[in-house]
N, C-alpha and C positions, 0 to 999 in steps of 0.2 A: 771522032768522036761519034759517026754512024757506025763504025765498025762496031763498038763499043755496045753502043743499044742494041745488034743487031745479036752480038755474041750473049750481050748478057735475055735476051728474052727465048735464046736455043736452049742459055740453059735452062730457065724458069719451067719450058714446057718438057726438059728431060728429067729434071728431079720428078715429075709430077709425073710419069712413066713408070722411074722407078719407082716411086712409095705407092703406087695404085692397085690397095688394097684396103679388104673393106672390111670390118666386124661384123661376124652371127651371132648372134647369141639365142639362147631356148629353154625350153624342158623338158628333158626326160623322164617319159611316166611311164606306167606299165597298162596294161587293157583295163585296171578298174580307175583307173587316173591316180595312180600312189604315185609319188617322185621316184624317181633311182637314182640309189645313193651309188658315185663314185662308175658308173657307163663309162668305157671310152668313148670319145667322137674322135674319131681321124680324119686329116683330106686326101680323098681317093689318089692313089700315086703317089702317096710323100707320107713321112713316116713323123711330121706336124699334127698336134695334136691334140687336148686337151681330156681331163677328168670330170665330172660331173659334180655339183658340191654335195652339203646336205640335203638341200633342196630341190634336187634333179637340176639347177641353174648351170648351164654352160655357156663360157664367150670364147672366141677363140676370129684368130684377125686370117684370112684367104687372101691368097691373090684372084684379081679379076678373072683370070682365067679358067679357075680352080671349077671344075666339075659338079663332083659331090663328096657329099662328108658320109661317111659309114659308123653307124652304132653299134656298136656290142659292148654285152654286158655277160657275164657269166655267177651264177648266184644263184 
């Protein structure tokens, strides 16, 4: 029984590190404060990303070790 409890505890802690992600959200605006529709938000060093909605809002899940987000817009 003690071995089972130990294994269960290890499993619980290892699952937490696998799913160690956080959600970052915000609004992309221009210099005058207007929302930017369709701006690209990418995680640096990855192809993971999202696009801002009609109000300039974005939300992206990133791993804990992520270092930066890259924002771009052509228009």
